[in-house]
C-alpha positions in Angstrom: -29.8 38.6 -25.2 -28.7 38.1 -21.6 -31.1 37.1 -18.9 -30.7 38.5 -15.4 -31.8 37.0 -12.1 -32.0 38.1 -8.5 -29.5 37.2 -5.7 -32.0 34.8 -4.1 -32.5 33.0 -7.4 -28.8 32.8 -8.0 -28.2 31.4 -4.5 -31.0 28.8 -5.0 -29.6 27.6 -8.4 -26.0 27.3 -7.1 -27.0 26.0 -3.7 -24.8 28.5 -1.9 -25.1 31.5 0.4 -25.0 35.2 -0.7 -21.3 35.5 0.4 -20.3 32.8 -2.1 -22.1 34.6 -4.9 -20.2 37.8 -4.0 -17.0 35.8 -4.1 -17.8 34.5 -7.6 -18.3 38.2 -8.6 -15.0 39.3 -7.1 -13.2 36.5 -9.0 -14.8 37.6 -12.3 -16.8 34.3 -12.6 -20.2 36.0 -12.4 -21.3 39.2 -14.1 -23.5 41.6 -12.1 -25.5 44.7 -12.9 -27.7 47.1 -10.8 -31.4 46.2 -10.7 -33.2 49.0 -12.8 -36.2 48.7 -10.5 -34.2 49.1 -7.3 -30.6 50.4 -7.6 -29.9 49.2 -4.0 -30.0 45.6 -5.4 -28.1 43.7 -8.0 -29.0 41.3 -10.8 -26.8 38.4 -11.9 -26.3 37.0 -15.4 -28.3 33.8 -15.6 -26.0 32.2 -18.2 -23.0 32.6 -15.8 -25.0 31.1 -13.0 -26.0 28.1 -15.1 -22.4 27.6 -16.2 -21.1 27.7 -12.6 -23.9 25.3 -11.5 -22.9 22.8 -14.2 -19.2 23.0 -13.3 -20.0 22.5 -9.7 -22.0 19.4 -10.4 -19.3 18.0 -12.7 -16.8 18.7 -9.9 -18.9 16.7 -7.4 -19.0 13.8 -9.8 -15.2 14.1 -10.3 -14.6 14.2 -6.5 -16.8 11.2 -6.0 -14.9 9.2 -8.7 -11.5 10.3 -7.2 -12.6 9.4 -3.7 -13.8 6.0 -4.8 -10.6 5.4 -6.8 -8.4 6.2 -3.7 -10.5 4.7 -0.9 -12.8 2.1 -2.6 -12.3 -1.5 -3.5 -11.2 -1.0 -7.1 -7.7 -0.1 -8.1 -7.2 3.0 -10.2 -3.9 2.1 -11.8 -3.5 -0.4 -14.7 -1.1 -3.2 -13.9 0.0 -6.5 -15.4 1.7 -7.8 -12.3 -0.8 -9.4 -9.8 -4.5 -10.1 -9.9 -7.0 -12.3 -8.2 -8.7 -15.1 -10.1 -11.1 -17.7 -8.5 -10.1 -16.4 -5.0 -6.3 -16.9 -5.5 -3.5 -14.4 -6.3 -1.8 -14.8 -9.6 1.6 -13.3 -10.6 1.5 -12.4 -14.3 -1.3 -15.0 -14.8 0.4 -17.8 -12.8 -1.1 -19.1 -9.6 1.0 -17.8 -6.7 0.1 -20.8 -4.5 1.2 -23.2 -7.3 4.4 -21.3 -7.8 5.1 -21.6 -4.1 5.2 -25.4 -4.2 8.6 -25.5 -5.9 9.5 -21.9 -7.0 12.0 -19.6 -5.5 11.8 -15.9 -4.8 14.5 -15.4 -7.4 12.3 -17.1 -10.0 9.3 -15.0 -9.0 11.4 -11.8 -9.2 12.4 -12.8 -12.7 8.7 -13.3 -13.6 7.4 -10.1 -12.0 10.3 -7.9 -13.3 10.3 -9.4 -16.8 14.0 -10.0 -16.4 16.0 -11.4 -19.3 18.8 -12.7 -17.1 18.4 -15.0 -14.0 17.9 -13.0 -10.8 20.7 -13.4 -8.2 20.2 -11.9 -4.7 23.7 -12.5 -3.5 24.5 -8.9 -2.8 28.1 -7.9 -2.4 29.3 -8.7 1.1 29.4 -5.8 3.6 30.3 -5.4 7.2 28.3 -7.7 9.5 25.2 -6.1 10.9 24.7 -6.0 14.6 22.1 -6.6 15.6 20.2 -7.6 12.4 16.6 -6.5 12.1 14.4 -3.7 10.8 16.6 -0.8 12.3 19.6 -2.1 10.3 17.4 -2.7 7.2 15.8 0.8 7.2 19.1 2.5 8.1 20.9 0.8 5.2 18.1 1.5 2.7 17.9 5.2 3.8 21.6 5.6 3.2 21.3 4.1 -0.3 18.2 6.3 -1.0 20.1 9.5 0.0 22.8 8.8 -2.6 20.8 7.0 -5.3 20.5 7.9 -8.9 17.2 8.7 -10.6 15.5 5.9 -12.5 15.1 8.1 -15.6 17.3 7.6 -18.6 18.6 4.2 -17.4 18.3 0.9 -19.2 15.9 -1.7 -17.7 18.7 -4.3 -17.4 20.7 -1.9 -15.3 17.8 -1.2 -13.1 17.3 -5.0 -12.7 20.9 -5.4 -11.5 20.4 -2.6 -8.9 17.1 -4.0 -7.8 18.5 -7.5 -7.1 21.3 -6.0 -5.1 18.8 -4.0 -3.1 16.8 -7.1 -2.2 20.1 -8.9 -1.3 21.3 -6.1 1.0 17.9 -5.9 2.6 18.0 -9.7 3.4 21.5 -9.3 4.8 20.3 -6.6 7.1 17.6 -8.9 8.4 20.1 -11.7 9.2 20.5 -13.7 6.0 24.0 -15.3 5.6 26.3 -13.2 3.4 28.4 -14.6 0.6 27.9 -17.4 -1.9 25.3 -17.7 -4.6 22.7 -19.8 -2.8 19.0 -18.9 -3.1 17.8 -16.4 -0.6 15.7 -18.8 1.4 18.8 -20.9 2.1 20.8 -17.9 3.1 18.0 -17.0 5.6 18.0 -20.5 7.0 21.8 -20.5 7.4 21.8 -17.0 8.9 19.1 -18.0 11.4 20.8 -21.4 12.0 17.9 -23.5 10.7 17.7 -26.9 9.0 17.2 -27.5 5.3 13.5 -28.5 5.8 12.9 -25.1 7.5 14.6 -23.4 4.6 12.0 -25.0 2.3 9.2 -23.5 4.5 10.9 -20.1 4.3 11.1 -20.5 0.5 7.3 -21.2 0.4 6.5 -18.1 2.5 8.8 -15.8 0.5 7.1 -16.8 -2.8 3.6 -16.4 -1.3 4.4 -12.9 0.0 6.1 -11.5 -3.1 3.2 -9.3 -4.2 -0.5 -8.7 -3.6 -1.7 -6.3 -6.3 -2.1 -2.6 -5.6 -1.6 -2.4 -1.8 -0.9 0.8 0.1 2.8 0.1 -0.1 2.7 -0.6 -3.8 0.8 2.7 -4.3 3.4 4.6 -2.3 6.2 3.0 -4.3 4.5 4.0 -7.6 4.1 7.6 -6.4 7.8 7.8 -5.7 8.6 6.1 -9.0 6.4 8.6 -10.9 8.6 11.4 -9.7 11.8 9.8 -11.0 13.1 8.9 -7.6 15.9 6.4 -7.3 15.2 2.7 -6.8 16.2 2.6 -3.1 14.1 5.7 -2.5 11.1 4.1 -4.2 11.6 0.9 -2.2 12.0 2.9 1.1 8.7 4.7 0.4 7.0 1.4 0.0 8.6 -0.3 2.9 7.9 2.5 5.4 4.3 2.2 4.3 4.5 -1.6 4.7 5.7 -1.1 8.3 2.3 0.1 9.5 0.4 -2.2 11.9 -2.6 -2.2 9.5 -0.4 -3.5 6.7 2.9 -5.5 6.7 3.5 -5.2 10.4 0.1 -6.8 11.2 2.4 -9.7 12.1 3.4 -7.7 15.1 -0.2 -7.6 16.3 -0.5 -11.3 15.7 2.7 -11.9 17.7 1.3 -9.9 20.6 -1.9 -11.9 20.4 0.1 -15.2 20.5 2.1 -13.9 23.5 -1.2 -13.5 25.3 -2.2 -17.0 24.4 1.1 -18.3 25.7 0.6 -16.6 29.1 -3.1 -17.0 29.6 -4.2 -20.0 27.4 -6.4 -20.0 24.4 -9.7 -20.2 26.3 -9.2 -17.1 28.3 -7.9 -15.0 25.4 -10.7 -16.0 23.0 -13.3 -15.4 25.7 -11.9 -12.0 26.5 -11.8 -10.8 22.9 -15.2 -12.1 21.9 -17.0 -11.0 25.1 -15.7 -7.4 24.5 -16.3 -7.4 20.8 -12.6 -7.0 20.0 -11.2 -8.0 16.6 -8.7 -10.8 16.6 -5.7 -9.8 14.5 -4.8 -12.2 11.7 -8.2 -13.7 11.1 -10.3 -13.1 8.1 -9.4 -11.1 4.9 -11.7 -8.9 2.9 -10.2 -10.2 -0.4 -10.7 -13.9 0.6 -14.2 -14.5 2.1 -13.6 -18.2 1.8 -10.2 -18.1 3.5 -6.7 -16.8 2.6 -5.2 -19.5 0.2 -1.7 -18.4 1.1 -2.2 -19.1 4.7 -3.8 -22.5 4.0 -0.9 -23.5 1.8 1.7 -22.5 4.3 -0.1 -23.9 7.4 -0.5 -27.3 5.6 3.3 -27.7 5.6 4.1 -27.7 9.3 2.6 -28.1 12.8 2.5 -24.9 14.8 3.1 -25.1 18.6 0.2 -26.9 20.2 -1.1 -23.9 22.1 -1.1 -21.8 18.9 -2.8 -24.6 16.9 -5.5 -24.9 19.5 -6.0 -21.2 19.5 -6.4 -21.1 15.7 -8.9 -23.9 15.8 -10.9 -22.3 18.6 -11.1 -18.9 16.9 -12.2 -20.5 13.7 -14.9 -22.4 15.5 -16.1 -19.4 17.5 -16.0 -16.8 14.8 -16.1 -18.6 11.5 -13.0 -16.6 10.4 -10.1 -18.4 9.0 -6.4 -17.4 9.6 -4.8 -15.2 7.0 -1.1 -15.1 5.9 -0.1 -13.0 9.0 -1.2 -15.8 11.4 0.5 -18.4 9.2 3.8 -16.4 9.1 3.9 -15.8 12.8 3.1 -19.4 13.5 6.0 -20.4 11.2 8.3 -18.1 13.2 7.1 -19.8 16.4 7.5 -23.2 14.9 11.2 -22.6 14.0 12.0 -20.4 17.0 13.2 -17.7 14.6 14.3 -14.2 15.7 11.5 -12.1 17.2 11.2 -9.8 14.2 11.7 -12.6 11.6 8.1 -12.4 10.4 8.4 -8.7 9.4 11.9 -9.4 8.0 10.5 -12.2 5.7 7.5 -10.1 4.7 9.6 -7.0 3.9 12.3 -8.9 2.0 9.8 -10.8 -0.1 7.5 -7.9 -0.8 10.4 -5.8 -1.8 10.4 -7.9 -5.0 6.8 -6.9 -5.7 7.4 -3.2 -4.8 10.3 -3.0 -7.2 8.2 -4.6 -9.9 5.5 -1.9 -9.3 8.2 0.8 -9.4 9.6 -0.4 -12.7 6.1 -0.9 -14.2 5.3 2.7 -13.3 8.3 4.0 -15.1 6.6 3.2 -18.4 3.8 5.7 -17.7 6.1 8.9 -17.6 3.5 10.9 -15.7 3.6 12.1 -12.1 0.9 10.7 -9.9 -0.7 13.8 -8.4 -4.1 13.5 -6.7 -6.0 16.6 -5.9 -7.1 17.7 -2.4 -10.7 18.6 -1.7 -10.4 21.5 0.8 -12.8 21.3 3.7 -11.1 23.8 6.1 -11.6 27.4 7.0 -12.4 29.8 4.2 -10.2 32.9 4.4 -11.8 36.4 4.5 -12.5 37.7 1.1 -11.7 41.2 -0.2 -14.8 43.4 -0.8 -16.2 43.5 -4.3 -14.6 46.4 -6.1 -16.8 49.2 -7.4 -17.5 49.2 -11.1 -18.5 52.8 -11.2 -16.7 55.4 -13.3 -13.6 57.0 -11.7 -12.9 60.7 -11.9 
């Protein structure tokens, strides 16, 4: 036999106002009847109220879980690509820092993609890009994305060929020398008129930057991949996300900081930032409380310009924070007097390997990534509760 409760009791159990209870009634979620003791009032089915209260509580738990998955520290997507062990990034179980000692970006791509054939980034030659840089890179990639074919229904080896051509074309747009079958780091060195030793430093940086687990750009790439978008479209989604100053273009913030140091000297810059409680771009990393091993590996291979080296040392002494890969990369650009946007070019080209790996891994899931929104805006006006009386 049904149990009936008052409006006040229903509001208390649901934790809502009367208007919300009326809305539940209008949607057919809550049965109502006139109060036999006072026909001006209504009673509400207790079982319906209890069911709504339980669903509401379960929804809160689900929202909390979803919010933690999206904004918390733990990834919500299974991956076999990159993970952190003993404070160091590993590509498919292999230490990325160790791989960077002798490995090439081509070899790392083969590892991350699970390619059966050797990867070759010597994309077909195209018209020279003038001027090379991110505008040329994004423009070229957008054109390819607009005309690309869906990833669905295509063999993996075919996707690998397209992926390596995409990376090669991206490198060309950033200034790598076109033509030939040399490894990508040598083509970059030649395009930027650098020596062979500098080419080796570029090789190390490219390997260290290839992937970094489920970053914002990797997640964006996976979302695009889950819809069946083309490889260039997936890569474009990832690289546009990477271009933000809180992600891959953090190197731009570091470069601006180094420019200040060049103009004013390390003492004045450090004093200004610390006295005003301002964060110093490129120092510290939440994943590496003991220091970014990628930065340490790269900085150990060359001497930055003296003013930058003194600045790094002073910041570390004053804050206890060690430089991360963004500082190391911009210091490398300053050391080699590379083009102004070379840091982002190296980062974007190297990380395109990891983004494409995330894309191709996501294709095995065959399910669209579709988070749900939790609406917190204005509630529209609700229609009045229809009368349940007999009609004549």
